[in-house]
MIDOSE-1310 file (N, C-alpha, C; in nm, 2 decimals, decimal comma, always signed):
residues 110
mlhn	+1,90/+1,34/+2,93/+1,87/+1,40/+2,80/+1,73/+1,43/+2,79; +1,69/+1,56/+2,77/+1,55/+1,60/+2,75/+1,50/+1,57/+2,61; +1,38/+1,51/+2,61/+1,32/+1,48/+2,47/+1,21/+1,58/+2,45; +1,20/+1,63/+2,33/+1,09/+1,71/+2,29/+0,96/+1,63/+2,29
ndsv	+0,86/+1,67/+2,36/+0,73/+1,60/+2,37/+0,67/+1,59/+2,23; +0,67/+1,70/+2,16/+0,61/+1,70/+2,02/+0,67/+1,60/+1,92; +0,81/+1,60/+1,93/+0,88/+1,51/+1,83/+0,85/+1,37/+1,87; +0,84/+1,33/+2,00/+0,81/+1,20/+2,04/+0,66/+1,16/+2,01
rnkl	+0,58/+1,26/+2,02/+0,43/+1,24/+2,00/+0,42/+1,22/+1,84; +0,49/+1,29/+1,76/+0,48/+1,27/+1,61/+0,54/+1,14/+1,57; +0,64/+1,09/+1,64/+0,70/+0,96/+1,61/+0,59/+0,85/+1,65; +0,53/+0,87/+1,76/+0,44/+0,78/+1,81/+0,32/+0,77/+1,71
ieit	+0,27/+0,88/+1,66/+0,16/+0,89/+1,56/+0,20/+0,82/+1,44; +0,32/+0,84/+1,39/+0,37/+0,78/+1,27/+0,38/+0,63/+1,29; +0,43/+0,58/+1,40/+0,44/+0,44/+1,42/+0,30/+0,37/+1,42; +0,21/+0,44/+1,50/+0,08/+0,38/+1,51/+0,01/+0,38/+1,37
nqgl	+0,03/+0,48/+1,29/-0,04/+0,49/+1,16/+0,02/+0,37/+1,07; +0,14/+0,33/+1,09/+0,20/+0,21/+1,01/+0,15/+0,08/+1,06; +0,07/+0,07/+1,17/+0,01/-0,04/+1,21/+0,04/-0,10/+1,35; +0,14/-0,05/+1,42/+0,17/-0,10/+1,55/+0,06/-0,05/+1,65
mlks	+0,01/-0,14/+1,73/-0,10/-0,10/+1,82/-0,05/-0,03/+1,94; -0,13/+0,08/+1,98/-0,09/+0,16/+2,10/-0,08/+0,07/+2,22; -0,16/-0,02/+2,24/-0,16/-0,12/+2,35/-0,03/-0,19/+2,36; +0,02/-0,24/+2,25/+0,15/-0,31/+2,25/+0,27/-0,22/+2,28
ialn	+0,26/-0,10/+2,24/+0,36/+0,00/+2,27/+0,36/+0,03/+2,42; +0,24/+0,04/+2,48/+0,22/+0,07/+2,61/+0,27/-0,05/+2,70; +0,25/-0,17/+2,66/+0,30/-0,28/+2,73/+0,45/-0,29/+2,72; +0,51/-0,27/+2,61/+0,66/-0,27/+2,60/+0,73/-0,16/+2,67
vgvd	+0,67/-0,05/+2,68/+0,74/+0,07/+2,75/+0,71/+0,07/+2,89; +0,59/+0,00/+2,93/+0,56/+0,00/+3,08/+0,48/+0,12/+3,12; +0,40/+0,17/+3,03/+0,32/+0,29/+3,05/+0,17/+0,25/+3,04; +0,09/+0,32/+3,11/-0,06/+0,29/+3,11/-0,11/+0,33/+2,97
vndl	-0,19/+0,24/+2,91/-0,23/+0,26/+2,78/-0,32/+0,39/+2,76; -0,40/+0,42/+2,87/-0,48/+0,54/+2,86/-0,40/+0,66/+2,88; -0,29/+0,66/+2,95/-0,20/+0,77/+2,96/-0,13/+0,80/+2,81; -0,09/+0,68/+2,76/-0,03/+0,70/+2,63/-0,12/+0,75/+2,52
srfk	-0,24/+0,71/+2,53/-0,35/+0,76/+2,44/-0,37/+0,90/+2,45; -0,37/+0,95/+2,57/-0,38/+1,10/+2,60/-0,26/+1,17/+2,55; -0,15/+1,11/+2,57/-0,02/+1,17/+2,52/-0,03/+1,19/+2,37; -0,07/+1,08/+2,31/-0,08/+1,08/+2,16/-0,18/+1,19/+2,11
ggmd	-0,28/+1,21/+2,19/-0,38/+1,30/+2,16/-0,35/+1,44/+2,18; -0,23/+1,47/+2,25/-0,19/+1,61/+2,26/-0,18/+1,65/+2,41; -0,22/+1,57/+2,49/-0,21/+1,60/+2,64/-0,07/+1,56/+2,69; -0,01/+1,64/+2,78/+0,12/+1,62/+2,84/+0,09/+1,54/+2,97
cleq	+0,06/+1,41/+2,97/+0,03/+1,34/+3,09/+0,14/+1,23/+3,13; +0,25/+1,23/+3,05/+0,35/+1,14/+3,08/+0,47/+1,21/+3,15; +0,53/+1,14/+3,24/+0,65/+1,20/+3,31/+0,76/+1,20/+3,21; +0,86/+1,28/+3,23/+0,97/+1,30/+3,15/+1,05/+1,17/+3,13
sdve	+1,06/+1,09/+3,24/+1,13/+0,96/+3,23/+1,05/+0,86/+3,14; +0,92/+0,87/+3,14/+0,84/+0,78/+3,05/+0,86/+0,83/+2,91; +0,86/+0,96/+2,88/+0,88/+1,01/+2,75/+1,02/+0,97/+2,69; +1,12/+0,97/+2,78/+1,25/+0,93/+2,73/+1,25/+0,78/+2,70
ilse	+1,19/+0,69/+2,78/+1,18/+0,55/+2,75/+1,10/+0,53/+2,62; +0,99/+0,60/+2,61/+0,91/+0,59/+2,49/+0,99/+0,63/+2,37; +1,07/+0,74/+2,38/+1,15/+0,78/+2,27/+1,25/+0,68/+2,22; +1,31/+0,62/+2,32/+1,41/+0,52/+2,29/+1,35/+0,40/+2,22
ylne	+1,23/+0,36/+2,27/+1,16/+0,24/+2,21/+1,12/+0,27/+2,07; +1,06/+0,39/+2,05/+1,01/+0,43/+1,91/+1,13/+0,44/+1,82; +1,25/+0,47/+1,86/+1,37/+0,48/+1,77/+1,41/+0,35/+1,73; +1,38/+0,24/+1,81/+1,43/+0,11/+1,78/+1,32/+0,02/+1,70
vhip	+1,20/+0,08/+1,70/+1,09/+0,00/+1,63/+1,11/+0,02/+1,48; +1,11/-0,10/+1,41/+1,11/-0,10/+1,26/+1,00/-0,19/+1,22; +0,91/-0,13/+1,13/+0,80/-0,19/+1,08/+0,82/-0,20/+0,93; +0,84/-0,33/+0,88/+0,86/-0,35/+0,74/+0,74/-0,30/+0,65
qwkt	+0,77/-0,24/+0,55/+0,66/-0,19/+0,46/+0,64/-0,29/+0,35; +0,52/-0,33/+0,33/+0,48/-0,42/+0,23/+0,45/-0,35/+0,11; +0,44/-0,42/+0,00/+0,40/-0,35/-0,13/+0,26/-0,30/-0,11; +0,24/-0,18/-0,15/+0,10/-0,12/-0,13/+0,01/-0,19/-0,23
vtke	-0,11/-0,21/-0,18/-0,21/-0,27/-0,26/-0,32/-0,17/-0,29; -0,35/-0,15/-0,41/-0,45/-0,05/-0,45/-0,58/-0,13/-0,48; -0,69/-0,07/-0,43/-0,82/-0,14/-0,44/-0,87/-0,10/-0,58; -0,90/-0,20/-0,65/-0,96/-0,18/-0,78/-1,10/-0,14/-0,78
kpmt	-1,14/-0,04/-0,86/-1,28/+0,00/-0,87/-1,36/-0,11/-0,94; -1,48/-0,13/-0,91/-1,56/-0,23/-0,98/-1,58/-0,18/-1,12; -1,58/-0,28/-1,21/-1,59/-0,25/-1,35/-1,74/-0,21/-1,38; -1,75/-0,12/-1,47/-1,88/-0,10/-1,52/-1,93/-0,20/-1,62
mrer	-2,06/-0,21/-1,65/-2,11/-0,30/-1,75/-2,04/-0,29/-1,88; -2,01/-0,16/-1,93/-1,94/-0,14/-2,05/-1,80/-0,19/-2,05; -1,73/-0,17/-1,94/-1,59/-0,21/-1,93/-1,59/-0,36/-1,94; -1,69/-0,43/-1,87/-1,69/-0,58/-1,87/-1,72/-0,63/-2,01
llas	-1,80/-0,57/-2,08/-1,83/-0,62/-2,22/-1,71/-0,60/-2,31; -1,64/-0,48/-2,30/-1,52/-0,46/-2,37/-1,41/-0,56/-2,34; -1,39/-0,59/-2,21/-1,29/-0,69/-2,16/-1,32/-0,82/-2,22; -1,46/-0,86/-2,21/-1,49/-0,98/-2,27/-1,47/-1,00/-2,41
knkq	-1,50/-0,89/-2,49/-1,48/-0,90/-2,64/-1,32/-0,91/-2,66; -1,24/-0,83/-2,59/-1,10/-0,83/-2,61/-1,04/-0,97/-2,58; -1,09/-1,03/-2,48/-1,05/-1,17/-2,44/-1,09/-1,27/-2,55; -1,20/-1,26/-2,61/-1,24/-1,35/-2,71/-1,16/-1,33/-2,84
nkek	-1,13/-1,20/-2,87/-1,04/-1,17/-2,99/-0,91/-1,23/-2,97; -0,85/-1,23/-2,85/-0,71/-1,28/-2,83/-0,72/-1,43/-2,84; -0,82/-1,49/-2,80/-0,82/-1,64/-2,80/-0,84/-1,70/-2,94; -0,91/-1,63/-3,03/-0,93/-1,69/-3,16/-0,80/-1,70/-3,24
pkrr	-0,77/-1,80/-3,31/-0,65/-1,81/-3,39/-0,67/-1,72/-3,51; -0,57/-1,65/-3,55/-0,58/-1,56/-3,66/-0,56/-1,65/-3,79; -0,64/-1,61/-3,88/-0,63/-1,69/-4,01/-0,53/-1,61/-4,10; -0,45/-1,70/-4,16/-0,35/-1,65/-4,25/-0,41/-1,65/-4,39
rsnv	-0,38/-1,54/-4,46/-0,43/-1,54/-4,60/-0,32/-1,59/-4,69; -0,36/-1,67/-4,78/-0,26/-1,73/-4,87/-0,22/-1,62/-4,97; -0,10/-1,62/-5,01/-0,05/-1,52/-5,11/-0,12/-1,55/-5,25; -0,20/-1,46/-5,29/-0,27/-1,47/-5,41/-0,22/-1,36/-5,51
sldl	-0,17/-1,40/-5,62/-0,12/-1,30/-5,71/-0,24/-1,26/-5,80; -0,25/-1,12/-5,81/-0,36/-1,07/-5,89/-0,31/-1,03/-6,03; -0,18/-1,06/-6,05/-0,13/-1,03/-6,18/-0,16/-1,14/-6,28; -0,27/-1,13/-6,36/-0,31/-1,25/-6,44/-0,21/-1,28/-6,56
lnel	-0,15/-1,18/-6,61/-0,05/-1,20/-6,71/+0,07/-1,29/-6,67; +0,12/-1,27/-6,55/+0,22/-1,35/-6,50/+0,17/-1,49/-6,47; +0,05/-1,50/-6,43/-0,01/-1,63/-6,40/-0,02/-1,71/-6,53; -0,06/-1,65/-6,64/-0,08/-1,72/-6,77/+0,05/-1,76/-6,83
es	+0,15/-1,68/-6,81/+0,28/-1,72/-6,87/+0,35/-1,84/-6,80; +0,32/-1,86/-6,68/+0,38/-1,97/-6,61/+0,31/-2,10/-6,62
């Protein structure tokens, strides 16, 4: 079965972008790491049998995807001050006002 070099190359690029090292792929497939690097870069330096083995290997590889972590931007001085004030306001117990009737006539009658 002939494998399209471009589709195998794209799959190789996709897998390496997900974190699998080119060296470990080369070791598992039995191909020279330099030849595999050249193949990934666009040169057709692998034999068709090596491309077939590489294609079968890449189809079996599964890399679990972790939750993506976004890097937070450092807070500006203004944002830190606002966050500090908001934190202080949340920590303070809220005072409850007693119910005071301003209706003096009702107060005098009772």
